N, C-alpha and C positions, 0 to 999 in steps of 0.2 A: 504493500500500500504506500502510495506516495505521501510524504509528509507535507502538510500545508506550510507555506512560507511563514516566516515570523510575522510579517505585517498583516497577512491574511488572518492568522490566528488571533492577533490582537484586535483586529476589526470585528471579528465575530464575537469575541468576549465583550467588547465595549458595547456593540449595538444590541446584541441579544439580551444583555444585562438590563437594557432599558426597554425591552419588549418590542423592538423594531421587527416588523413582519418578516423581512428577509435580510439576512446578513450581507453586508457589502463586502466584496472581495475582488481580486484580480482574476476574473474567470467566470465561473458559474456558481450561484448560490441560491438558497431559497429555504422554504419551510415545508416540512412534511406533516400532513394532517390525515386524520381518519375522515373519509368522505361523508360518513353518516353523522358522526358526533362532532366533527370539526376539532376534536382534541388533537394536540400535537403528538407526534410519534417519535420518541427517541429510539436510537439503535437501528434505524433503517440504513442500509448500505446503498450508496449511490455510486455507480461506476460508469466510466466511459469506455470500458472494455480493456483499458490499460491501467488507469489510475482510479482510485476509489477513496471514499471517505464515509464516515458514519454520522448520522444526525445526532445532535447533542440533547441534553435534557429539555431544551426548549423547542426541539424539532428542527433546529437550524443545521444546515450543512454548507460547505463551500469546497469547491475544487479549483485549484490553480490550473488554468488552461492557456495554452498558446492560441493565437487567432486560428480559427478553423471551424469546421462543421462537425458536431458531435451527436452521436446517438447514445443517450443516457439510459441506464437500466437501474431500477430500484427494487431491492428485495428486503423483505421483513417477514419473519416467521408469523404465520397466521393471516397474511395478506397476499393478494395476488401480485405477481411480478408485473411491473408496468414499465413502459418505455416512453421517452419523449426526446425530441430533437431540439438542439440549440445551436446557435451560431455565435461565436466570440469574434468580434471584429478588432482590428488593430487599433491601438490607442493606449495612452499612458495608463489610464484607469478606465476599464470598460467592463463593468459587471453586468452579466446577464442573469436575470431572475427567472428561475424555473422552480415553481412551487409544485407540490405533489398532493394529491388527494387519493389515498389508498382504499381499496375495497377489500373487506375481509374475505378470507377464503370461504367457499360455499360448496354445496353439492352432496348433502347426506340424505336428502329426502327421497322418497319413492317417486318415480316419474309417472304421472297419470297416463301419459300416452302409451305406456307399455300394454295397456288393456284395450287399446283402440286399433282399428284397422286403417283409419284415415286421419291425417293431420292437415290442418289449414294454417298456413303462415300468411297473414294479411297485414297490410299497412297502407297509410296515406303517403303520398309521394313527397310532400314538403314539410310536414309537421305543423303547418298552419297556412290557411288561405285567407286572404282579405276580401271583404265585401263591403257594400254600402247600404245604409238604411234608406237613403233617398237618392233617386236618379233624376229628379226634376230640374237640377241645375247643371250637372255634368256627369260624365261617367269615367271612373278610374279603372275599375275592374268589374266584370260581370259575376254573378253567382257561379262559382266554379270549384269543384272538388274532385279529386281523383283517388280511386282505391285500386290497389293491386292485391293479387293473391296467388300463392302457389299451393297446389294440392299434392300431398305426398301419400302414396300407398305404402304403408309400413310393412316391414319384414326384414329378414336378414339382408336381402338385396332390395332395399327400399328404392322406389323410383317415383318420378313425377307422374301423376295421373292426369294426363292431358287429353286422353281420348275416351269416348264413351261416357262422359259425364257432362252434367249441366251445372254451371256455377251462377248463382243469383245473389243479388244484394237488395236490401230494403232497410228503411229507417222507420221503425215502429212509431216514433214520436214526431217525425218530420215527413208528412205525407202531402202537404200543400204549402209550398213556399210562397205562393201568391197571397197568402194571408198576411204576410209580413214584409213584402217588398213591392215597390211599383216598377221593378225592372222591366217587366214585359210591356208596360205602357209605353216606355221610351226605347225599348230595344231596337225597333225598326230604324229609328234615327241614328243609332249607333252602328247600323249595318247588319243587325242580326234579326232576321225574320223567322222567329221560332215561336211555336205555340206556348201558351202558359204552362209553367212547370216543366218545360223542356229546356235543357241547357244549350249553349251555343254550339256544342258538338253534336246535338241531337240526342243526348243522353237524358233519360228521365230519372225521377226520384226513386224508382225501383225498376228492376228488370234483370236481364241476363248480362253477365260479364262476357267480354270478348277475349279472344286470344291476343296476347300482347305482341309487340313488334318482333321480339326475339323468339317467340314461340315457346317460352319457358313458363308462362303463367297466364293470368287472367287480369283484365283491366276494365274498369268503368271510368271513362275520362269525361270530365266536365259536368259532374252531377250538380244540379243547381240548388243545393241546400242553403239555408240561412242559419244564423246562430239562434233562431227562435224555434221552439217546439210549436206544434199546432195550437196548444193552449196558451201560447204567448210567453211561456217561460224562457228566459234568456239562457241558452245552453250552447256555448261555442264548441263543446266537445261532444257533438252528437254521435250516438252509437249506431252503427250499421250491423245488421246480421248477415253474414255470408253463409250461404247454404250450398251444399254439394249433393247432387242426386245422380243416380244412374239413369240410363236411357229409359227405364220403365217408370221413373219418377220416385223410386225408393230413396228416402233420405239417408245419406251416408255420413254426413258430418256437418256441424255448424260451428261458427266462431264469431265473436263480437270484435269489432274494430272501430276505432275512433276516426271520424272524418271531421277534422277541426276547421272551423271557419269563424271569423269574428269581424264585426263592423266597428270595433274599437280603434278606429283611426282618429286620434284626438286632435283634429285640426282646430277645434275650439280652444285649445290651450293658448293659441296665438291669434286666431282669427275671430275670437269672441264667441259668446254663447247665444247671442240674439239670432244671428243668421250667418254662421261661418261660411256656408256655401256661397252666399251672395258676396261676402267680403272677399273671398278668394277670387271670384270673377272680377270684382272691381279692381283689385290689385293687379290681376293679370292684364286687364285692359289698360291700366295706367302705365304699366311697365313695358308692355309688348304691343301697344297700339292695336289691340284686338277689339272686337265688338261683342264680347260674350254676354255682357249684361243686357244689351239691347236685343240680342238674339233670344235670350232666355225669356225676356218679357213678351216676346212674340210666340213663345212656345217652342222655340228651336233650341235644342240642347246638343252639346258636342261631346264626343269621346276624346279624352286626352290623347289617346294614341292616333287620333285623326291627323295630328301634326307631329306628335312626339313618338318616335318608334318605340315599341315595347315588345321585347322578345317573349315576355310572359304569355302574351296572347297572339304572338306571331304577326304583329302589325308593323308595317314598314315605315309609317310616318311620312314626313315630307323632307325632301333634300334641304340641307342647310339648317334644319331645326334640331337642337340637341335631343337625344333620346330621353325618354321619361325618367329613367333612373338618374342620368346625369343632370337633367334639369332640376329634379327635386333635391338631390344631395348637394349640388354645387350652389344653388340659390339659397338653400336653407342652412348651409354649413356654419354660418356665423350668426344664426338667429335662434339657436336653442336656448338662449338666455334672454330672449326678447321680452318675456313676461315672467313674473315670479312663479306662475303655475308651471310653465315649461321648464324653468330652471330648477324647480323643485322635484322634477320627476326622478324616480329611482334609477332609471336608465334613460339617457337622452333619446335612445332609439324608440322608446315607448311613447314618445310624443306623436309618432306617426304609425309605428308598427304595433300591433295589439300585444299588450297594453297592460296597465296596472292590474286590471281585473282578469284579463285573459292570460297573461304571462305566457306568451307563445314560446319563449325560450325556457324549456323545462326539462331538457334531457340530462343525461349523466354529465355532459360537459358543464352544464350550469351547476349541477350538484358539486362538481369539482372546483367551482369558483371561477369558471371562465365566463366571459361576457360576450355580447355581440362583437365588441371592438377587438377582442383577442383574435378572432378569426377574420373579420371583415375589415378591421381598421376603423378609424373615426370617419366622419362625413367628408372631411377634406381628402383623406386617403381614398375613400370610395370614389369621389369625383375625379381625383387625379388618375386613378387606375383606368377609369373609363376614357378619360382624355388621352391616355397613353395606349389606347387600343383594346382594352378589355371589353368583352361583350357581356353585358348584364344578363343574368339568368343562364347563360350558356358557359361562362367561365367563372367559376366560384372557388372559394377557399377549399383546399384539399386536405383530407385526413393525413395523407402521407407527408405533408409539410411539417407536422408536429409529431406524428407517431413514426414508428419504424416502417421499413419497406414491406413487412409482412401485412400490415394493415392499411396499405395505400390503395386508392382507387385504381381501376384499369386506366391505361394510358389514354389521355385525351378524352376521358369519359367522366361525367358527373357521378358523384356518389350514388345518387338515386337510380342511375342506370348501370352501375357497375355490378359485376358478378364475382363470385369466389373463384380465383384462378390458382391458388397455391394451397389447396387442401391436402392434408396428409394422405387421404384416400383419393387416388386419381379419378375414381368414378364420380366424385362430387365436383370436379373442376368444371367451370363454365356452366354450372347448373343453377346455383342458388344466388339470388340477388343479395347484396350486402344488407339492404333494408329489410329483407325477409328475416334475418337473424338479429339485426341490431336496431331495427325500427327506423323511422324517418328522420331526416335532418331536423335539428332543434328539439327532437323528442326521443333521442336515443335511450334505450333501456339502460339503467333503471331510471325512470322519470321521477321528477320531484312532484309531490302533490301540489296541485293548484286549488286553492280554496278561495271562495268569494261569497259575499252575501247575496243570496238569490231569494227575493221576495221575503226578506227578513230572516232567512235561515242560512247559516253558514254551511256551505256544501263543498265537497270535493268534486270539482268540475270534471277532472280528467280521469275518473275512476276506471274507465275502460281502456286507458292507455296501455296498461299491462295485462289486458284480458287474455291475450294469446299465450304468453309464457305461463301465466297462472293456470290456464286450462290444461296445457299440454306438458309443461315442465314442472309445475308445482312451485314456482317462485316468480320473482319480478325481474329476473336478470335477462340478459340477451340469451338467445338460443345457443347453449353451450354443451348440452348433454346429448350424446349419440343415441341414447335410447328414445329420444323424442321421435326419431325416424326409424331406427333399426332395432331388431331383436337379435340377441346373442352376439353383440359386437362389443369388444372391450372399449372403454372410454379412451379417446385420443384427443389431442389438441386439434382445433379446427384449421389452424394455419401452420404452415411450415416455412 
């Protein structure tokens, strides 16, 4: 084990003695905590593969490192081994902070799927979709949600069940979106001539799922649900029931999965509560010489993507006009403190993205202390990356940038479209989607409970987030146990 330099050791003693979160050092330093209790963990060994050190009584550690790119591994008895990547850049004093949130070892329970013939792995593609309560002034995004599923026929030689089955979806509490949105009144003006309760892709609130583009599973794309149940209850984590039947209609298996959507885009934090939509149009007219207010007064409304390209809905926009993501982040990057309400938000991103009640960032990354900014950067960084050529929605932060190569996405492929390519068992390669076992972006298992006051009652909104692993694996973790799909197979790691 490499000894820390004298100055590094002195800095750790001085800073941790005063309770500083991460010890300053020449190289890499940080704090090690339990992901569930947040208690510091002493005695954890952090290694770069050559040099290593151990966290002290306050959970602090530090490694002297020369400039370079490092893959760090942390080990502690009773906890899962975890990796993170870090880059030390040249400079007189350049400390890189790498904090750790360790998950306790698990896996002693009986696996419920062992007594089942079929397993359904289902997920939402993004972890949260945004929607609007009112379309009478402008349109940002339509009601749109997408569910995926893979069906496994269990056995020693488990396989995907893609033939001879029918896969359906339905929302028992969300059967009539038109009760809670005026989208279909204005949809033709936005270029979507679809019947009431039909999404812009032609998908309904219930029906059959189709084979996906890779031929590996099933998909229902563009489901037009809202965050309101039929009875008016605000429910941004609506539960869908996925059902699998054989050709004769015999029910083979069911599973519950969340289709999250929220209208908690808090424009009112800066644009006022009287009529924030009108205020937005007025400011747009003043700054861009448009006539949106006059148009709206005559009953003419516009889709933002009419001018501002938006890859989220495949809209090309107009030449010379910044795409929607750039326009929003670049214009608002210096305005998150424009009002005391906006400045007081728990996360600046929740001023626009759902939100204090919705808490769309709820996955294990969030439980580990990561924020939107850790992956996406701040608003200036978001705008700059697009100005430098990044395509919003098509080029996003990558798991492999922070984790080791074992857990990286496929080359030039988004996480939500990536599949397992480095399985220990070769028969599993190129079969399972990453999201099938880890859940969707921003909601990676194990998710943090989201609680909110609903009609005077404090409720856990996202209870169904972990319904899949609970039903088939007997816990809330990612799909890690081989018995979920196989009989008579010894437990192995999923990645090699």
